[in-house]
C-alpha positions as CSV (number, residue, x, y, z in Angstrom):
1,M,142.6,-41.4,-5.1
2,L,141.9,-38.7,-7.9
3,Y,144.1,-36.0,-5.4
4,T,146.8,-38.9,-5.3
5,K,146.8,-39.5,-9.1
6,Q,147.0,-36.0,-9.8
7,A,149.7,-35.5,-6.8
8,L,152.0,-38.7,-8.1
9,A,151.7,-36.7,-12.1
10,I,153.0,-33.4,-10.2
11,L,155.8,-35.4,-8.6
12,A,157.0,-37.4,-11.9
13,F,156.8,-34.2,-13.9
14,T,159.1,-32.7,-11.3
15,P,162.2,-33.4,-11.5
16,F,162.5,-33.0,-15.3
17,A,161.6,-29.2,-14.5
18,L,164.7,-29.2,-11.8
19,L,167.0,-30.9,-14.2
20,A,166.2,-28.2,-17.1
21,Q,166.2,-26.0,-14.3
22,K,169.5,-26.6,-13.3
23,D,171.1,-26.9,-16.9
24,V,169.9,-23.3,-17.3
25,V,171.8,-22.4,-13.9
26,S,175.0,-24.6,-14.9
27,A,174.7,-23.0,-18.5
28,Y,174.8,-19.6,-17.1
29,N,177.8,-20.2,-14.3
30,A,180.0,-21.5,-16.9
31,N,179.2,-18.5,-18.9
32,Q,180.4,-16.0,-16.8
33,D,183.6,-17.6,-16.2
34,G,184.2,-18.2,-19.9
35,D,183.8,-21.7,-20.3
36,Y,182.0,-21.3,-23.5
37,L,181.6,-24.4,-25.1
38,K,180.7,-26.1,-21.7
39,A,178.0,-23.4,-21.4
40,A,176.4,-24.5,-24.9
41,E,176.2,-28.2,-24.1
42,Y,173.9,-27.3,-20.8
43,I,172.4,-24.6,-22.7
44,D,171.2,-27.2,-25.8
45,K,170.7,-29.9,-23.2
46,A,167.7,-27.2,-21.6
47,I,166.0,-25.9,-24.4
48,E,165.4,-29.7,-25.4
49,D,162.8,-29.7,-22.6
50,P,159.1,-28.2,-22.7
51,K,159.2,-26.1,-19.5
52,A,162.5,-24.3,-20.0
53,N,162.0,-24.1,-24.4
54,I,159.3,-21.6,-23.7
55,K,161.2,-19.4,-21.3
56,E,162.9,-16.3,-22.9
57,K,165.9,-16.7,-20.5
58,T,166.8,-20.0,-21.3
59,W,166.8,-18.1,-25.0
60,R,168.5,-14.9,-24.2
61,Y,171.4,-16.9,-22.2
62,R,171.5,-19.2,-25.2
63,G,172.1,-16.3,-27.4
64,N,174.3,-14.7,-24.9
65,I,176.7,-17.7,-25.1
66,Y,176.8,-18.7,-28.7
67,T,177.8,-14.6,-29.2
68,N,180.8,-14.9,-26.8
69,L,181.4,-18.4,-28.9
70,A,181.6,-16.4,-32.2
71,A,183.5,-13.8,-30.2
72,D,186.3,-15.9,-29.2
73,S,188.3,-16.5,-32.8
74,A,189.7,-19.8,-31.7
75,L,186.2,-21.2,-30.2
76,Y,184.5,-19.5,-33.5
77,T,186.6,-22.6,-35.8
78,Q,184.6,-24.8,-33.4
79,V,182.0,-23.8,-33.3
80,P,181.3,-22.4,-37.4
81,D,177.5,-21.7,-37.2
82,A,177.8,-19.3,-33.7
83,L,176.7,-16.6,-35.0
84,E,173.5,-18.5,-36.6
85,K,172.4,-20.1,-33.6
86,A,172.9,-17.0,-31.5
87,A,170.5,-14.7,-33.7
88,M,168.3,-17.6,-33.9
89,S,168.2,-17.8,-30.4
90,L,168.0,-13.9,-29.6
91,I,164.8,-14.0,-32.5
92,K,162.9,-16.6,-30.4
93,A,164.3,-14.6,-27.4
94,D,162.5,-11.5,-28.4
95,E,159.3,-13.5,-29.5
96,L,158.5,-14.9,-25.9
97,D,159.5,-11.3,-23.9
98,V,156.2,-10.2,-25.0
99,K,156.5,-7.1,-22.6
100,K,159.8,-6.3,-23.8
101,R,161.3,-6.4,-20.3
102,Y,164.9,-7.4,-21.4
103,E,164.9,-6.0,-24.7
104,S,168.5,-3.8,-23.7
105,E,170.3,-7.0,-22.8
106,R,169.4,-9.0,-25.2
107,Q,170.3,-6.4,-28.6
108,A,173.4,-5.7,-26.8
109,D,174.3,-9.0,-28.3
110,V,172.4,-8.9,-31.3
111,A,174.4,-5.3,-32.5
112,R,177.7,-7.2,-31.1
113,G,177.0,-9.9,-33.5
114,A,175.5,-8.0,-36.3
115,S,179.3,-6.8,-36.0
116,I,181.3,-9.8,-35.9
117,A,178.8,-11.6,-38.6
118,G,179.8,-9.0,-40.8
119,N,183.7,-8.7,-40.4
120,A,183.4,-12.9,-40.5
121,G,181.6,-12.2,-44.1
122,I,184.5,-10.0,-45.3
123,S,186.9,-12.5,-43.7
124,Y,185.6,-15.5,-46.0
125,F,185.1,-13.2,-48.9
126,N,189.0,-12.3,-49.2
127,S,189.7,-16.1,-48.5
128,G,187.3,-16.6,-51.8
129,V,184.6,-18.8,-49.5
130,F,181.9,-16.7,-51.4
131,G,179.0,-19.3,-50.0
132,R,180.1,-18.8,-46.1
133,A,180.5,-15.0,-46.6
134,G,177.3,-14.5,-48.1
135,E,175.3,-16.5,-45.1
136,L,176.8,-14.1,-42.8
137,F,176.5,-11.2,-44.4
138,V,172.5,-12.5,-44.2
139,T,173.0,-13.0,-40.7
140,A,174.4,-9.8,-39.8
141,A,171.5,-8.2,-41.9
142,E,168.6,-10.2,-39.8
143,M,170.9,-9.0,-36.5
144,T,170.7,-5.7,-37.8
145,Q,167.1,-5.7,-38.1
146,M,166.5,-6.9,-35.2
147,L,168.3,-3.5,-34.1
148,G,165.2,-1.7,-35.6
149,A,168.0,-0.8,-38.8
150,V,168.3,-2.0,-42.3
151,D,172.3,-3.4,-43.4
152,T,171.2,-2.5,-46.8
153,M,175.6,-3.0,-47.7
154,A,175.0,-6.4,-45.7
155,I,172.2,-7.4,-48.0
156,F,173.7,-6.0,-51.2
157,N,177.5,-8.4,-50.1
158,S,175.6,-11.5,-49.6
159,A,173.9,-10.9,-53.2
160,L,177.2,-10.5,-54.5
161,C,178.9,-13.4,-52.8
162,F,176.0,-15.6,-53.7
163,E,176.3,-15.1,-57.3
164,K,180.0,-15.3,-57.0
165,A,179.1,-18.4,-55.2
166,N,177.2,-19.7,-58.3
167,L,173.8,-19.9,-55.5
168,N,171.5,-17.5,-58.3
169,D,168.4,-18.2,-56.6
170,R,169.8,-16.8,-52.9
171,A,171.5,-14.2,-55.3
172,V,168.4,-13.0,-57.2
173,E,166.5,-13.1,-54.0
174,Q,168.9,-10.6,-51.9
175,Y,169.4,-8.4,-55.0
176,M,165.7,-8.0,-54.9
177,M,165.7,-7.2,-51.4
178,C,168.1,-4.5,-52.3
179,G,165.8,-3.1,-55.0
180,A,162.7,-3.2,-52.3
181,Y,165.1,-1.0,-50.3
182,G,166.1,1.4,-52.9
183,Y,169.7,0.8,-52.8
184,Q,172.0,0.3,-55.5
185,V,169.1,0.8,-57.9
186,P,168.7,1.2,-60.6
187,E,172.2,-1.3,-60.7
188,V,170.5,-4.5,-58.6
189,F,168.0,-5.3,-61.2
190,L,170.5,-5.6,-63.9
191,F,172.5,-7.7,-62.1
192,V,169.4,-9.2,-61.4
193,A,168.9,-9.7,-65.2
194,N,172.3,-10.6,-66.2
195,I,172.0,-13.2,-63.8
196,H,168.6,-14.4,-65.6
197,K,170.5,-14.1,-69.1
198,M,173.1,-16.6,-67.7
199,E,171.1,-19.0,-66.7
200,G,169.2,-18.7,-70.3
201,D,165.7,-17.7,-68.9
202,T,165.6,-14.5,-71.9
203,A,161.8,-14.2,-70.5
204,K,162.6,-13.6,-66.8
205,A,165.4,-11.0,-67.5
206,L,163.4,-8.8,-69.6
207,T,160.7,-8.7,-67.1
208,T,162.9,-7.6,-64.5
209,L,164.0,-4.7,-67.1
210,Q,160.4,-4.4,-67.6
211,N,159.4,-3.9,-64.0
212,A,162.5,-1.8,-63.2
213,R,162.0,0.4,-66.3
214,G,158.2,1.3,-64.1
215,D,159.9,2.9,-61.8
216,F,163.2,4.0,-63.6
217,P,161.8,5.0,-67.1
218,R,164.8,7.7,-67.9
219,E,167.6,4.8,-67.3
220,Q,169.8,4.1,-70.1
221,A,171.4,1.4,-69.1
222,L,168.1,-0.9,-68.5
223,I,166.8,0.4,-71.7
224,I,169.9,-0.7,-73.7
225,E,169.8,-3.6,-71.9
226,E,166.6,-5.2,-72.7
227,L,166.9,-3.2,-76.6
228,N,170.4,-5.6,-76.3
229,I,168.4,-9.1,-75.4
230,Y,166.0,-8.0,-78.8
231,L,169.0,-7.8,-80.9
232,V,171.0,-10.8,-79.8
233,A,168.0,-13.0,-80.3
234,G,166.8,-10.7,-83.4
235,E,163.6,-9.6,-82.4
236,F,164.0,-6.0,-84.1
237,E,160.4,-5.9,-84.6
238,R,159.2,-7.0,-81.2
239,A,162.1,-4.2,-80.3
240,K,161.0,-1.5,-82.3
241,E,157.4,-1.8,-81.2
242,N,158.3,-1.8,-77.3
243,L,159.7,1.4,-78.4
244,M,157.5,3.0,-80.0
245,L,154.9,2.7,-77.1
246,A,157.4,4.1,-75.0
247,A,158.4,6.8,-76.7
248,E,155.1,7.6,-77.0
249,Q,154.3,7.3,-73.4
250,D,157.6,9.6,-72.9
251,P,158.4,11.9,-75.7
252,T,160.9,13.7,-74.1
253,N,163.0,10.8,-73.2
254,E,165.9,11.4,-75.4
255,I,167.2,7.3,-74.8
256,L,163.5,6.1,-75.9
257,W,164.3,8.0,-78.9
258,F,168.0,7.0,-79.5
259,S,166.9,3.5,-78.8
260,L,164.4,3.2,-81.4
261,G,166.5,4.9,-83.8
262,S,169.0,2.2,-83.2
263,V,166.4,-0.7,-83.5
264,Y,165.5,0.9,-86.7
265,D,169.2,1.0,-87.7
266,N,168.8,-2.8,-87.4
267,L,166.4,-3.0,-89.8
268,N,167.8,-1.0,-92.1
269,M,165.0,1.4,-92.1
270,Q,167.2,4.4,-92.5
271,D,165.1,7.1,-93.0
272,E,163.2,6.3,-89.9
273,A,166.5,6.0,-88.2
274,V,167.3,9.7,-88.9
275,D,164.1,10.5,-87.5
276,A,164.1,9.1,-84.4
277,Y,167.8,9.8,-83.9
278,G,166.7,13.5,-84.9
279,K,164.2,13.3,-81.8
280,S,166.5,12.1,-79.5
281,L,169.0,15.0,-80.3
282,E,166.2,17.8,-80.2
283,I,165.4,17.0,-76.3
284,K,169.2,16.6,-75.9
285,P,171.4,18.7,-78.3
286,D,174.8,16.7,-76.8
287,Y,173.9,13.0,-76.7
288,F,177.0,11.4,-77.8
289,D,175.5,7.9,-78.3
290,A,173.0,9.6,-81.0
291,N,175.1,12.3,-82.5
292,Y,178.6,9.1,-83.0
293,N,175.1,7.0,-84.7
294,L,173.3,9.9,-86.6
295,G,177.1,10.4,-88.0
296,A,178.1,6.6,-88.3
297,L,174.7,6.3,-90.5
298,Y,175.6,8.9,-92.7
299,F,179.1,7.4,-93.0
300,N,178.2,4.2,-94.0
301,K,176.1,5.8,-96.5
302,A,178.6,7.9,-98.1
303,V,181.0,4.8,-97.8
304,Q,178.0,3.1,-99.9
305,M,177.5,5.7,-102.3
306,V,181.3,6.1,-102.8
307,N,181.8,2.1,-103.3
308,D,179.0,2.2,-105.9
309,A,180.7,5.1,-107.9
310,N,183.8,3.1,-107.5
311,D,181.7,-0.2,-109.4
312,M,180.8,1.7,-112.0
313,W,183.7,2.4,-113.5
314,K,185.2,0.4,-116.7
315,P,187.9,1.0,-118.9
316,R,185.7,2.3,-121.7
317,M,182.7,4.8,-120.2
318,S,180.1,6.8,-121.6
319,K,180.2,10.2,-121.6
320,D,176.3,9.8,-119.4
321,E,178.2,7.3,-117.5
322,S,180.9,9.2,-116.4
323,A,178.7,12.4,-115.6
324,K,176.4,9.7,-113.3
325,Q,179.7,8.0,-111.8
326,T,180.9,11.9,-111.3
327,E,177.9,13.0,-110.1
328,M,177.6,9.7,-107.0
329,E,180.7,11.0,-106.1
330,K,179.7,13.9,-105.5
331,G,177.0,12.8,-103.4
332,G,179.2,11.0,-101.5
333,K,181.5,13.9,-100.6
334,A,178.6,16.0,-99.2
335,M,177.2,13.0,-97.7
336,F,180.7,12.9,-95.8
337,S,180.0,16.5,-95.3
338,T,176.1,15.8,-93.8
339,A,178.0,13.2,-91.2
340,L,180.8,15.4,-90.1
341,P,178.7,17.8,-86.9
342,Y,177.5,14.7,-85.7
343,L,180.8,13.0,-84.9
344,E,182.5,16.8,-84.2
345,T,179.8,16.9,-81.5
346,A,180.1,13.5,-80.2
347,L,183.8,14.0,-80.5
348,E,183.5,17.9,-78.2
349,V,181.2,15.0,-75.5
350,D,184.2,12.4,-75.4
351,P,187.5,13.8,-76.5
352,E,188.9,10.4,-75.7
353,D,186.6,7.9,-78.1
354,R,188.8,6.3,-80.6
355,E,186.1,4.9,-82.8
356,T,185.0,8.9,-83.2
357,L,188.7,10.2,-84.0
358,R,188.4,7.3,-86.8
359,S,185.4,8.2,-88.2
360,L,186.6,11.7,-88.0
361,R,190.2,11.2,-89.5
362,D,188.7,9.2,-92.6
363,I,186.3,12.0,-93.2
364,Y,188.6,15.1,-93.4
365,A,190.9,13.0,-95.8
366,R,187.9,12.8,-98.1
367,V,186.2,15.9,-97.8
368,G,190.0,17.5,-98.3
369,L,190.5,19.4,-94.0
370,D,193.8,17.5,-94.1
371,D,194.9,19.9,-91.3
372,K,192.1,18.6,-88.8
373,M,193.0,15.0,-91.1
374,L,196.4,15.5,-89.3
375,E,195.6,16.7,-86.1
376,V,193.2,13.6,-85.7
377,S,195.7,11.3,-86.6
378,A,198.6,12.7,-84.1
379,K,196.2,12.3,-81.3
380,L,194.8,8.8,-82.1
381,K,199.1,7.5,-82.4
382,S,199.3,9.4,-79.0
383,M,196.7,7.5,-77.6
384,E,198.9,4.1,-78.7
């Protein structure tokens, strides 16, 4: 009786196994005939069977069928998730093919699918369907990875698409993946920080920037972005402490000294700002920002001295008052002359900077360098 029961059990399962095998064969034949929709119908029935589901061949056929569907533009519109199904099937087939006997056959479809996915992603991007474009670029990257390569451009494109689609979590994930592969760095960390800022999470933005600065300590954009967060928040003391520590650790980094000078400027600590800007220029004499800021600091100081002198005026001034006013006016003029070489150096570095040109025009007029004042005025007029 035991033998009879076992035999009956085997016979009971046999029709199901044969049915699943028949679906696989039918899928193969329909695929060979170019009837990809029918082939997909058969192969999807087959994978529901536990016996067919564990065979590499079943999943390899499915990957090929859905790749063929995606390659046919008319059919692809009917089965928009064909590439995702193809990728998933080929990954599954790879897992089941322990000895990698059919690897070359799968890779042909993988390469084809990656190319189709990338082109489809571009098409959806150009149509403004950014979320879908992002998913397709992810698929392209995943399929390329199956070939033992990394498509960093596809990963970056997916992040860009997700950001445009306001799918911020996905965008951050893909941007950080770019960073891990060293692609478009350090810009991708700025993009991530900006997303966090847009979401109002400045703590995450700062963490992202600080971590990135560990790998790119001299990257000005990262330092300035971190500084801007502190400045917008009015956390000048925190910015100062952060930059002082960084400058001590990397004393030959002109960007850190410049940034520290900028913070001192905002804290109205002018002597300290002058010292920090000066250290920056000792390291890099042609540093535009440090030259401009130091020149602007002296310029503003000179204007204040002249304004203070003008405020002293009254109809009847004593001899001492008049002498003091004259002395303050001379001091203001001397301060303009102090600002002059820094702004002139800044202009040499960037001859088209309008703010520098306007400041120099004002100084030249105040110190009596009329020829230079006319020259700068003419240049500004030509730029209008």
